[in-house]
N, C-alpha and C positions, 0 to 999 in steps of 0.2 A: 126580485122576488121578496115579498114580505113574509117573514116568519111570524111576526106579531105586528100590531099597528105601530109599534115604536122600534122595530128592528127590521132592516132590509139588507139584502145582499145583491150586489150588482156586478155582472160579468160583462166587461166591455172589450170588444176587439176593435182596434183603431189602426188606421194607416196614415202615415205622414209622407207627403210628397212635396217635391220642389225644394229640397234641401240637400246639403252635402252630408254624407254619413259621418258621424263622430268616429274617433279612433276605435278600432276593434269592432265596428258595426258594419254590416253589409246591407246594401240596398237590394231589394228583391227584384226578380225579373220584371215586375210591373213598374219598377222605378220608385218604389216607396219603401219606407221603413215600417215594420209591423210590430205592434205591441198588444199585449193582453193585460188588462187591468182588472183586478178583483177588489171591489170596495165593500166595506161593511159600514152601514150607517145606523146610528142609534140615536133616538130622540130622548133627551133628558131635560127636564124642567123647561120645555118649550123650545129648545134648540136642538138642531141636528148636529151630531158629532160624526166624524168619518175617519176611517183608517183605510189604507189601501196597500196593495202589493202590485208592483209593475214588473212585467217580464217582457223583455224584448225578444221577439221571435227571430230565429235564424232565417237567412234568406232562402235556404234550401228546404225549410219545413213546408208542410202541405200549404198550398196557397189558398185553399178553399176555407173561408171563414166559417161556413156552415159545417163543414166536416170537423173543424176544430171545436166549434161551440157545441155541436150535438153528438160528437163521438163519445164512446163509453167513458173516457177519462174526463170529459168536460161536463158531465151531468151533475147537477146539484140535486140531492134528494132522490126520490124514486122509491119503489117498493123495497129495494134491498137496504135502504137506510131508514125506512120507517117514516119518511117525510112526505 
């Protein structure tokens, strides 16, 4: 989502399969590790700069990426925030 031509926020839900879980991580019922990545990109002097926050999802969390992405806690903006 672009807030301005030089500022964007990206919400990514990703799954990694075919690997062994690192210590203290659990593989989901579908055999994959799940992560949520929030990226903020800013264009300055012709170059894009990025920062991100990665959150590994627990194996027992809701398996529906749509529910996670579109649920009340996952929305960016909207009438209540004025965006």
